[in-house]
All heavy atoms as an XYZ file, in Angstrom:
775
protein
N      37.252    -18.046    -23.388
C      36.574    -17.607    -22.181
C      35.127    -18.092    -22.211
O      34.498    -18.117    -23.251
C      36.606    -16.100    -22.054
C      37.977    -15.539    -21.809
S      37.838    -13.967    -20.949
C      39.196    -14.141    -19.842
N      34.640    -18.440    -21.034
C      33.304    -18.991    -20.890
C      32.485    -18.099    -19.968
O      32.990    -17.612    -18.964
C      33.381    -20.407    -20.281
O      34.190    -21.216    -21.136
C      32.014    -21.031    -20.132
N      31.214    -17.924    -20.275
C      30.329    -17.164    -19.394
C      30.111    -17.982    -18.133
O      29.651    -19.128    -18.190
C      28.980    -16.860    -20.079
C      28.043    -16.168    -19.101
C      29.190    -16.008    -21.318
N      30.462    -17.385    -16.983
C      30.287    -18.069    -15.705
C      28.938    -17.726    -15.082
O      28.246    -18.593    -14.556
C      31.409    -17.691    -14.749
N      28.595    -16.434    -15.119
C      27.339    -15.965    -14.539
C      27.151    -14.505    -14.930
O      27.975    -13.942    -15.646
C      27.339    -16.128    -13.021
S      28.667    -15.243    -12.171
N      26.115    -13.904    -14.429
C      25.851    -12.497    -14.688
C      26.421    -11.659    -13.539
O      26.550    -12.152    -12.415
C      24.362    -12.257    -14.840
C      23.764    -13.107    -15.979
C      22.347    -12.786    -16.296
N      22.129    -11.600    -17.099
C      22.529    -11.414    -18.355
N      23.229    -12.351    -18.949
N      22.239    -10.327    -19.005
N      26.756    -10.423    -13.819
C      27.319     -9.524    -12.813
C      26.409     -9.450    -11.589
O      26.865     -9.531    -10.451
C      27.556     -8.120    -13.416
C      27.871     -7.107    -12.338
C      28.666     -8.162    -14.458
N      25.112     -9.331    -11.807
C      24.161     -9.214    -10.710
C      24.025    -10.461     -9.855
O      23.438    -10.413     -8.766
N      24.560    -11.588    -10.322
C      24.494    -12.837     -9.549
C      25.471    -12.849     -8.380
O      25.381    -13.717     -7.508
C      24.797    -14.042    -10.449
C      23.727    -14.282    -11.503
O      22.589    -13.807    -11.319
O      24.043    -14.931    -12.509
N      26.435    -11.913     -8.387
C      27.472    -11.891     -7.350
C      27.491    -10.490     -6.727
O      28.215     -9.600     -7.173
C      28.866    -12.227     -7.926
C      29.880    -12.430     -6.805
C      28.823    -13.451     -8.829
N      26.687    -10.263     -5.678
C      26.669     -8.948     -5.039
C      28.039     -8.580     -4.456
O      28.836     -9.458     -4.113
C      25.637     -9.105     -3.919
C      24.794    -10.270     -4.328
C      25.719    -11.179     -5.091
N      28.287     -7.296     -4.339
C      29.565     -6.816     -3.804
C      29.837     -7.427     -2.429
O      28.955     -7.515     -1.584
C      29.530     -5.297     -3.679
C      30.849     -4.715     -3.208
C      30.860     -3.197     -3.193
O      30.086     -2.574     -3.948
O      31.660     -2.643     -2.422
N      31.071     -7.877     -2.239
C      31.481     -8.452     -0.966
C      31.093     -9.905     -0.782
O      31.200    -10.438      0.320
N      30.657    -10.554     -1.857
C      30.269    -11.957     -1.766
C      30.997    -12.785     -2.813
O      31.643    -12.255     -3.712
C      28.747    -12.157     -1.966
O      28.418    -11.857     -3.330
C      27.940    -11.294     -1.018
N      30.852    -14.103     -2.657
C      31.405    -15.049     -3.625
C      30.289    -15.986     -4.064
O      29.328    -16.214     -3.322
C      32.548    -15.848     -3.007
N      30.435    -16.513     -5.261
C      29.462    -17.464     -5.784
C      30.212    -18.569     -6.506
O      31.158    -18.316     -7.245
C      28.522    -16.772     -6.758
C      27.535    -17.726     -7.382
C      26.733    -17.080     -8.459
N      26.007    -18.114     -9.184
C      24.780    -18.010     -9.583
N      24.120    -16.907     -9.373
N      24.205    -18.994    -10.224
N      29.770    -19.798     -6.308
C      30.371    -20.940     -6.990
C      29.717    -21.119     -8.349
O      28.497    -21.128     -8.475
C      30.184    -22.204     -6.164
C      30.951    -23.394     -6.701
C      30.811    -24.620     -5.806
N      30.581    -24.273     -4.427
C      29.806    -24.974     -3.597
N      29.192    -26.061     -4.009
N      29.641    -24.591     -2.346
N      30.549    -21.256     -9.366
C      30.083    -21.466    -10.732
C      30.831    -22.655    -11.322
O      31.956    -22.950    -10.919
C      30.368    -20.236    -11.598
S      29.578    -18.731    -11.030
N      30.215    -23.289    -12.279
C      30.880    -24.350    -13.028
C      31.316    -23.740    -14.350
O      30.493    -23.239    -15.112
C      29.945    -25.546    -13.281
C      29.368    -26.080    -11.973
C      30.684    -26.635    -14.061
C      30.382    -26.647    -11.013
N      32.625    -23.760    -14.601
C      33.186    -23.204    -15.828
C      33.975    -24.308    -16.519
O      34.967    -24.796    -15.972
C      34.100    -21.992    -15.533
C      34.667    -21.421    -16.815
C      33.338    -20.925    -14.754
N      33.502    -24.708    -17.678
C      34.139    -25.797    -18.427
C      34.371    -27.023    -17.545
O      35.438    -27.638    -17.557
C      35.451    -25.328    -19.053
C      35.235    -24.266    -20.118
O      34.135    -24.205    -20.696
O      36.180    -23.495    -20.379
N      33.373    -27.357    -16.728
C      33.432    -28.537    -15.879
C      34.218    -28.371    -14.593
O      34.377    -29.330    -13.840
N      34.683    -27.170    -14.308
C      35.500    -26.915    -13.119
C      34.758    -25.996    -12.155
O      34.134    -25.029    -12.564
C      36.796    -26.255    -13.554
C      37.782    -26.082    -12.446
C      39.109    -25.689    -13.016
N      40.102    -25.764    -11.975
C      41.368    -25.897    -12.203
N      41.813    -25.969    -13.434
N      42.218    -25.945    -11.219
N      34.828    -26.292    -10.847
C      34.199    -25.443     -9.841
C      35.098    -24.240     -9.553
O      36.265    -24.402     -9.197
C      33.929    -26.230     -8.566
C      32.872    -27.299     -8.758
C      32.608    -28.091     -7.510
O      33.582    -28.607     -6.924
O      31.429    -28.188     -7.125
N      34.522    -23.056     -9.715
C      35.260    -21.810     -9.564
C      34.489    -20.910     -8.605
O      33.260    -20.833     -8.674
C      35.408    -21.104    -10.936
C      36.054    -19.748    -10.800
C      36.205    -21.987    -11.891
N      35.201    -20.238     -7.708
C      34.597    -19.236     -6.828
C      34.802    -17.874     -7.470
O      35.937    -17.452     -7.702
C      35.235    -19.270     -5.444
N      33.699    -17.199     -7.786
C      33.740    -15.862     -8.370
C      33.439    -14.874     -7.255
O      32.453    -15.023     -6.531
C      32.704    -15.723     -9.503
C      32.752    -14.333    -10.103
C      32.930    -16.784    -10.571
N      34.311    -13.861     -7.106
C      34.207    -12.914     -6.000
C      34.060    -11.501     -6.544
O      34.780    -11.103     -7.459
C      35.453    -12.998     -5.092
C      35.335    -12.040     -3.916
C      35.664    -14.423     -4.599
N      33.142    -10.737     -5.946
C      32.939     -9.338     -6.309
C      33.587     -8.458     -5.242
O      33.126     -8.408     -4.103
C      31.438     -9.037     -6.415
C      31.150     -7.628     -6.863
O      32.006     -6.754     -6.827
N      29.920     -7.394     -7.278
N      34.666     -7.764     -5.627
C      35.363     -6.879     -4.697
C      34.843     -5.438     -4.766
O      35.366     -4.559     -4.092
C      36.874     -6.898     -4.981
C      37.561     -8.227     -4.695
C      39.032     -8.153     -5.092
C      37.422     -8.608     -3.231
N      33.821     -5.213     -5.563
C      33.242     -3.881     -5.685
C      33.936     -3.049     -6.741
O      35.045     -3.352     -7.165
N      33.268     -2.007     -7.187
C      33.837     -1.126     -8.193
C      34.129     -1.815     -9.514
O      35.024     -1.393    -10.241
N      33.403     -2.872     -9.809
C      33.620     -3.604    -11.053
C      34.789     -4.569    -11.019
O      35.160     -5.129    -12.044
N      35.378     -4.776     -9.837
C      36.518     -5.694     -9.700
C      36.025     -7.085     -9.304
O      35.475     -7.268     -8.220
C      37.501     -5.172     -8.652
N      36.230     -8.027    -10.199
C      35.856     -9.415     -9.942
C      37.107    -10.283     -9.990
O      38.027    -10.013    -10.759
C      34.857     -9.912    -10.993
C      33.504     -9.289    -10.857
C      33.219     -8.087    -11.498
C      32.524     -9.887    -10.090
C      31.970     -7.498    -11.372
C      31.276     -9.303     -9.960
C      31.001     -8.107    -10.604
N      37.141    -11.313     -9.166
C      38.226    -12.276     -9.156
C      37.614    -13.667     -9.230
O      36.484    -13.887     -8.790
C      39.077    -12.170     -7.883
C      39.714    -10.822     -7.642
C      40.843    -10.542     -8.619
N      41.532     -9.320     -8.306
C      41.212     -8.115     -8.771
N      40.179     -7.985     -9.578
N      41.906     -7.046     -8.444
N      38.402    -14.618     -9.735
C      37.959    -16.009     -9.792
C      39.118    -16.903     -9.366
O      40.244    -16.726     -9.824
C      37.503    -16.372    -11.200
N      38.820    -17.835     -8.457
C      39.818    -18.774     -7.949
C      39.182    -20.162     -7.893
O      37.960    -20.301     -7.980
C      40.326    -18.377     -6.539
C      41.030    -17.035     -6.565
C      39.198    -18.367     -5.514
N      40.038    -21.181     -7.730
C      39.516    -22.522     -7.492
C      38.505    -22.450     -6.355
O      38.749    -21.778     -5.346
C      40.635    -23.478     -7.076
C      41.223    -24.239     -8.237
O      40.483    -24.550     -9.180
O      42.430    -24.518     -8.192
N      37.392    -23.140     -6.495
C      36.348    -23.086     -5.475
C      36.732    -23.846     -4.215
O      36.209    -23.569     -3.144
C      35.040    -23.635     -6.031
N      37.658    -24.791     -4.331
C      37.987    -25.656     -3.197
C      39.313    -25.241     -2.568
O      40.318    -25.062     -3.258
C      38.024    -27.127     -3.635
C      36.638    -27.528     -4.170
C      38.427    -28.037     -2.479
C      36.583    -28.886     -4.803
N      39.309    -25.100     -1.263
C      40.508    -24.749     -0.491
C      41.620    -25.759     -0.758
O      41.370    -26.955     -0.867
C      40.152    -24.727      0.993
S      41.556    -24.415      2.087
N      42.844    -25.268     -0.839
C      43.984    -26.150     -1.092
C      44.382    -26.959      0.137
O      45.125    -27.931      0.029
C      45.189    -25.322     -1.558
O      45.590    -24.424     -0.544
N      43.888    -26.603      1.300
C      44.256    -27.296      2.539
C      43.304    -28.443      2.854
O      43.730    -29.547      3.168
C      44.272    -26.301      3.709
C      44.389    -26.951      5.044
N      43.323    -27.063      5.906
C      45.425    -27.549      5.660
C      43.717    -27.686      7.005
N      44.976    -28.001      6.879
N      42.033    -28.177      2.792
C      41.032    -29.196      3.121
C      39.829    -28.962      2.224
O      39.599    -27.859      1.767
C      40.614    -29.098      4.583
N      39.072    -29.995      1.967
C      37.947    -29.879      1.042
C      36.847    -29.016      1.660
O      35.982    -29.503      2.380
C      37.395    -31.253      0.676
C      36.453    -31.180     -0.481
N      35.158    -30.759     -0.355
C      36.641    -31.431     -1.787
C      34.576    -30.776     -1.536
N      35.464    -31.187     -2.423
N      36.917    -27.731      1.372
C      35.881    -26.785      1.793
C      35.717    -25.782      0.667
O      36.686    -25.444     -0.022
C      36.291    -26.083      3.077
N      34.506    -25.325      0.473
C      34.238    -24.394     -0.618
C      34.497    -22.960     -0.186
O      33.891    -22.464      0.773
C      32.801    -24.555     -1.108
C      32.598    -25.820     -1.892
C      31.943    -26.912     -1.338
C      33.086    -25.928     -3.191
C      31.768    -28.076     -2.073
C      32.928    -27.091     -3.919
C      32.263    -28.161     -3.358
O      32.106    -29.313     -4.078
N      35.396    -22.309     -0.908
C      35.771    -20.936     -0.576
C      34.623    -19.953     -0.753
O      34.559    -18.949     -0.046
C      36.981    -20.500     -1.398
C      38.275    -21.257     -1.098
C      39.396    -20.768     -2.017
C      38.674    -21.087      0.370
N      33.698    -20.239     -1.652
C      32.566    -19.328     -1.844
C      31.647    -19.304     -0.625
O      30.822    -18.408     -0.491
C      31.769    -19.704     -3.103
C      31.279    -21.129     -3.058
O      32.095    -22.030     -3.316
O      30.095    -21.337     -2.746
N      31.813    -20.248      0.286
C      31.029    -20.269      1.521
C      31.737    -19.514      2.642
O      31.219    -19.390      3.748
C      30.747    -21.711      1.942
C      29.880    -22.447      0.941
C      29.694    -23.921      1.255
O      30.190    -24.393      2.305
O      29.045    -24.617      0.446
N      32.933    -19.009      2.343
C      33.716    -18.273      3.333
C      33.437    -16.779      3.282
O      32.631    -16.295      2.500
N      34.165    -16.058      4.109
C      34.000    -14.621      4.236
C      34.931    -13.892      3.281
O      36.122    -14.173      3.231
C      34.309    -14.175      5.683
O      33.436    -14.891      6.557
C      34.112    -12.687      5.857
N      34.372    -12.935      2.545
C      35.151    -12.094      1.640
C      35.529    -10.820      2.370
O      34.685    -10.186      2.993
C      34.336    -11.754      0.365
C      35.078    -10.749     -0.506
C      34.005    -13.013     -0.410
N      36.805    -10.448      2.308
C      37.279     -9.171      2.846
C      37.621     -8.285      1.653
O      38.663     -8.467      1.017
C      38.500     -9.380      3.736
C      38.962     -8.107      4.428
O      38.783     -7.002      3.854
O      39.527     -8.213      5.531
N      36.722     -7.358      1.348
C      36.887     -6.492      0.178
C      38.134     -5.632      0.313
O      38.894     -5.470     -0.649
C      35.619     -5.618     -0.021
C      35.831     -4.582     -1.097
C      34.426     -6.507     -0.345
N      38.373     -5.084      1.495
C      39.523     -4.203      1.728
C      40.848     -4.936      1.512
O      41.763     -4.413      0.892
C      39.486     -3.640      3.149
C      38.250     -2.830      3.455
C      38.386     -1.392      3.037
O      39.493     -0.840      3.155
O      37.374     -0.814      2.598
N      40.937     -6.161      2.034
C      42.177     -6.935      1.933
C      42.280     -7.705      0.624
O      43.351     -8.190      0.269
C      42.287     -7.900      3.111
N      41.160     -7.864     -0.088
C      41.166     -8.644     -1.327
C      41.377    -10.119     -1.078
O      42.100    -10.786     -1.817
N      40.712    -10.639     -0.032
C      40.893    -12.037      0.345
C      39.552    -12.737      0.539
O      38.516    -12.096      0.695
C      41.684    -12.174      1.669
O      40.970    -11.496      2.712
C      43.080    -11.608      1.541
N      39.626    -14.066      0.570
C      38.491    -14.890      0.960
C      38.999    -15.862      2.016
O      40.114    -16.380      1.918
C      37.863    -15.636     -0.244
C      38.833    -16.619     -0.889
C      36.565    -16.325      0.161
N      38.187    -16.070      3.045
C      38.559    -16.951      4.153
C      37.857    -18.288      4.006
O      36.641    -18.349      3.787
C      38.153    -16.320      5.485
C      38.516    -17.171      6.684
C      38.128    -16.525      8.000
O      37.817    -15.322      8.019
O      38.134    -17.233      9.016
N      38.621    -19.360      4.131
C      38.050    -20.702      4.089
C      37.161    -20.901      5.321
O      37.591    -20.630      6.446
C      39.163    -21.742      4.065
S      38.525    -23.437      4.137
N      35.928    -21.383      5.130
C      35.029    -21.557      6.265
C      35.396    -22.728      7.181
O      34.919    -22.796      8.303
C      33.669    -21.797      5.609
C      34.000    -22.424      4.295
C      35.292    -21.756      3.863
N      36.273    -23.609      6.728
C      36.577    -24.809      7.514
C      37.665    -24.575      8.565
O      37.487    -24.909      9.730
C      36.976    -25.953      6.589
C      37.011    -27.300      7.272
C      37.085    -28.411      6.266
C      36.873    -29.758      6.916
N      36.834    -30.825      5.930
N      38.802    -24.012      8.157
C      39.912    -23.847      9.098
C      40.439    -22.421      9.178
O      41.432    -22.167      9.855
C      41.068    -24.793      8.742
C      40.734    -26.226      8.935
N      40.743    -27.128      7.890
C      40.342    -26.914     10.027
C      40.385    -28.315      8.347
N      40.131    -28.218      9.633
N      39.837    -21.474      8.451
C      40.197    -20.073      8.596
C      41.360    -19.569      7.763
O      41.771    -18.420      7.935
N      41.912    -20.373      6.878
C      42.957    -19.855      5.996
C      42.360    -18.770      5.118
O      41.215    -18.871      4.684
C      43.514    -20.955      5.091
O      44.276    -21.863      5.831
N      43.143    -17.731      4.856
C      42.684    -16.715      3.911
C      43.572    -16.765      2.688
O      44.772    -17.028      2.775
C      42.695    -15.297      4.513
O      44.018    -14.974      4.911
C      41.762    -15.183      5.688
N      42.961    -16.497      1.531
C      43.669    -16.547      0.256
C      43.592    -15.193     -0.426
O      42.523    -14.571     -0.476
C      43.054    -17.615     -0.656
C      43.261    -19.009     -0.150
C      42.348    -19.593      0.708
C      44.379    -19.732     -0.521
C      42.541    -20.877      1.181
C      44.592    -21.020     -0.054
C      43.662    -21.596      0.805
N      44.727    -14.756     -0.952
C      44.788    -13.540     -1.746
C      44.062    -13.815     -3.060
O      44.393    -14.768     -3.762
C      46.251    -13.174     -1.996
C      46.411    -11.879     -2.726
O      45.991    -11.801     -3.908
O      46.976    -10.942     -2.137
N      43.092    -12.984     -3.397
C      42.275    -13.237     -4.582
C      42.957    -12.842     -5.888
O      42.474    -13.184     -6.956
C      40.936    -12.517     -4.448
C      40.023    -13.118     -3.382
C      38.868    -12.188     -3.074
C      39.526    -14.486     -3.822
N      44.077    -12.152     -5.817
C      44.817    -11.790     -7.025
C      45.889    -12.822     -7.348
O      46.076    -13.192     -8.500
C      45.448    -10.393     -6.875
O      44.390     -9.449     -6.655
C      46.219     -9.990     -8.117
N      46.565    -13.328     -6.312
C      47.663    -14.270     -6.531
C      47.287    -15.720     -6.232
O      47.961    -16.636     -6.695
C      48.865    -13.911     -5.639
O      48.497    -14.112     -4.257
C      49.326    -12.490     -5.873
N      46.261    -15.918     -5.414
C      45.884    -17.263     -4.980
C      46.685    -17.762     -3.791
O      46.398    -18.816     -3.236
N      47.683    -17.007     -3.369
C      48.542    -17.449     -2.259
C      47.820    -17.332     -0.918
O      47.108    -16.359     -0.675
C      49.807    -16.605     -2.210
C      50.717    -16.846     -3.369
C      52.037    -16.093     -3.185
N      52.802    -16.173     -4.413
C      53.101    -15.135     -5.175
N      52.728    -13.922     -4.849
N      53.795    -15.315     -6.280
N      48.057    -18.314     -0.033
C      47.468    -18.214      1.300
C      48.184    -17.125      2.110
O      49.396    -16.965      2.008
C      47.706    -19.598      1.900
C      48.850    -20.166      1.143
C      48.813    -19.553     -0.218
N      47.417    -16.387      2.882
C      47.985    -15.358      3.772
C      47.978    -15.815      5.229
O      48.674    -15.247      6.046
C      47.196    -14.056      3.649
C      47.400    -13.350      2.333
C      46.801    -11.977      2.418
N      46.895    -11.248      1.170
C      46.312    -10.085      0.976
N      45.591     -9.522      1.927
N      46.436     -9.479     -0.187
N      47.116    -16.797      5.523
C      46.976    -17.278      6.898
C      46.973    -18.801      6.868
O      46.315    -19.412      6.026
C      45.665    -16.755      7.532
C      45.450    -17.340      8.916
C      45.666    -15.231      7.603
N      47.717    -19.419      7.795
C      47.741    -20.874      7.938
C      46.371    -21.372      8.392
O      45.595    -20.599      8.922
C      48.810    -21.264      8.951
C      50.256    -20.928      8.546
C      51.185    -21.198      9.717
C      50.669    -21.697      7.318
N      46.056    -22.643      8.199
C      46.950    -23.748      7.954
C      47.276    -24.003      6.476
O      48.155    -24.806      6.178
C      46.221    -24.945      8.542
C      44.776    -24.608      8.403
C      44.701    -23.112      8.566
N      46.599    -23.381      5.547
C      46.914    -23.623      4.135
C      48.311    -23.101      3.811
O      48.706    -22.027      4.270
C      45.894    -22.945      3.234
N      49.053    -23.870      3.031
C      50.384    -23.444      2.590
C      50.490    -23.424      1.072
O      51.374    -22.778      0.527
C      51.479    -24.371      3.160
O      51.209    -25.718      2.755
C      51.529    -24.275      4.682
N      49.590    -24.126      0.404
C      49.597    -24.164     -1.063
C      48.588    -23.157     -1.605
O      47.514    -22.969     -1.027
C      49.249    -25.564     -1.550
N      48.905    -22.517     -2.715
C      47.961    -21.557     -3.297
C      46.801    -22.253     -3.995
O      46.856    -23.448     -4.276
C      48.818    -20.795     -4.313
C      49.872    -21.777     -4.705
C      50.150    -22.606     -3.479
N      45.759    -21.483     -4.262
C      44.683    -21.934     -5.142
C      44.916    -21.256     -6.491
O      45.542    -20.194     -6.562
C      43.282    -21.577     -4.591
C      42.970    -22.388     -3.346
C      43.135    -20.087     -4.327
N      44.448    -21.885     -7.534
C      44.645    -21.321     -8.872
C      43.715    -20.131     -9.079
O      42.568    -20.135     -8.621
C      44.389    -22.373     -9.939
C      44.808    -21.919    -11.314
C      44.804    -23.041    -12.327
O      44.559    -24.188    -12.000
N      45.081    -22.700    -13.568
N      44.224    -19.103     -9.745
C      43.417    -17.934    -10.101
C      43.149    -17.965    -11.603
O      43.934    -18.520    -12.369
C      44.100    -16.609     -9.693
C      44.261    -16.524     -8.193
C      45.435    -16.441    -10.371
N      42.034    -17.365    -12.000
C      41.624    -17.371    -13.394
C      41.275    -15.957    -13.838
O      40.699    -15.193    -13.066
C      40.404    -18.282    -13.588
C      40.596    -19.662    -13.042
C      40.012    -20.036    -11.848
C      41.372    -20.586    -13.716
C      40.190    -21.308    -11.333
C      41.567    -21.865    -13.216
C      40.970    -22.225    -12.020
N      41.600    -15.615    -15.086
C      41.243    -14.292    -15.599
C      39.722    -14.122    -15.711
O      39.022    -15.052    -16.106
C      41.867    -14.248    -16.992
C      42.797    -15.412    -17.074
C      42.355    -16.400    -16.048
N      39.260    -12.926    -15.329
C      37.840    -12.586    -15.420
C      37.698    -11.356    -16.304
O      38.412    -10.369    -16.128
C      37.241    -12.268    -14.037
C      35.767    -11.915    -14.157
C      37.450    -13.410    -13.068
N      36.770    -11.417    -17.229
C      36.454    -10.273    -18.080
C      34.959     -9.998    -17.976
O      34.155    -10.934    -18.012
C      36.810    -10.571    -19.555
O      38.193    -10.912    -19.635
C      36.541     -9.370    -20.439
N      34.606     -8.715    -17.817
C      33.200     -8.328    -17.785
C      32.829     -7.822    -19.170
O      33.457     -6.900    -19.691
C      32.946     -7.227    -16.731
C      31.481     -6.822    -16.732
C      33.384     -7.694    -15.356
N      31.826     -8.464    -19.774
C      31.302     -8.040    -21.075
C      29.795     -7.926    -20.954
O      29.128     -8.899    -20.610
C      31.645     -9.050    -22.172
C      33.040     -8.894    -22.685
C      33.222     -9.722    -23.964
N      34.479    -10.441    -23.804
C      34.686    -11.694    -24.124
N      33.718    -12.418    -24.629
N      35.860    -12.250    -23.947
N      29.311     -6.726    -21.261
C      27.887     -6.445    -21.082
C      27.559     -6.723    -19.619
O      28.142     -6.127    -18.738
C      27.024     -7.235    -22.066
C      27.355     -6.886    -23.516
O      27.527     -5.685    -23.797
O      27.444     -7.814    -24.348
N      26.694     -7.649    -19.321
C      26.336     -7.966    -17.934
C      26.802     -9.375    -17.567
O      26.275     -9.991    -16.658
C      24.821     -7.835    -17.758
C      24.383     -7.973    -16.313
O      25.096     -7.482    -15.420
O      23.335     -8.606    -16.067
N      27.811     -9.878    -18.278
C      28.258    -11.249    -18.063
C      29.712    -11.291    -17.595
O      30.528    -10.476    -17.997
C      28.149    -12.052    -19.356
C      26.743    -12.167    -19.886
C      26.683    -12.843    -21.236
O      27.644    -12.714    -22.024
O      25.663    -13.477    -21.502
N      29.983    -12.264    -16.729
C      31.355    -12.511    -16.279
C      31.901    -13.685    -17.066
O      31.381    -14.797    -17.010
C      31.385    -12.826    -14.785
C      30.897    -11.698    -13.882
C      30.836    -12.168    -12.446
C      31.795    -10.495    -14.006
N      32.955    -13.423    -17.825
C      33.613    -14.437    -18.635
C      34.898    -14.859    -17.920
O      35.684    -14.003    -17.516
C      33.967    -13.883    -20.013
C      32.765    -13.500    -20.809
N      32.327    -14.249    -21.887
C      31.887    -12.470    -20.695
C      31.242    -13.692    -22.389
N      30.962    -12.601    -21.679
N      35.092    -16.163    -17.780
C      36.254    -16.697    -17.065
C      36.971    -17.692    -17.956
O      36.337    -18.513    -18.619
C      35.822    -17.356    -15.740
C      35.186    -16.287    -14.837
C      37.006    -18.021    -15.054
C      34.610    -16.837    -13.571
N      38.287    -17.601    -17.921
C      39.118    -18.544    -18.674
C      39.784    -19.489    -17.692
O      40.574    -19.053    -16.847
C      40.175    -17.796    -19.481
C      41.013    -18.699    -20.345
C      42.007    -17.930    -21.188
O      41.865    -16.704    -21.329
O      42.936    -18.567    -21.693
N      39.441    -20.769    -17.771
C      40.068    -21.752    -16.887
C      41.118    -22.520    -17.668
O      41.035    -22.683    -18.870
C      39.036    -22.745    -16.285
C      38.060    -22.006    -15.398
C      38.338    -23.541    -17.335
N      42.146    -22.938    -16.942
C      43.190    -23.768    -17.517
C      43.639    -24.754    -16.462
O      43.292    -24.631    -15.296
C      44.363    -22.906    -17.993
O      44.955    -22.262    -16.896
N      44.421    -25.715    -16.846
C      44.883    -26.751    -15.909
C      46.272    -26.471    -15.371
O      46.975    -27.373    -14.954
C      44.860    -28.125    -16.591
C      43.448    -28.579    -16.894
O      42.545    -28.239    -16.114
O      43.248    -29.255    -17.911
N      46.681    -25.203    -15.383
C      48.033    -24.856    -14.893
C      48.249    -25.255    -13.465
O      47.457    -25.229    -12.632
C      48.280    -23.352    -15.038
C      48.319    -22.935    -16.503
O      48.471    -23.813    -17.365
O      48.190    -21.734    -16.760
């Protein structure tokens, strides 16, 4: 696991792009200490998910380019036009740091 950023770097209801082991990852704060990490780039078109809207209640992030929403737990798209999922990564909070494990799955 690699330190991606500090907890305070990602306010509740927002996403932040981090580089983890050379890979762009969108880290999302769903509140209550719940953080998720997914591929930063939408699977449908090259747009950064961290620039989209986070829905804390639904646990999703919306792509700013075409409006697809992605489930932050599974990576699966919930709204078209995206049909392919984005990869999700495990997040662990230690002290005030967010540790993320990326893989090429």
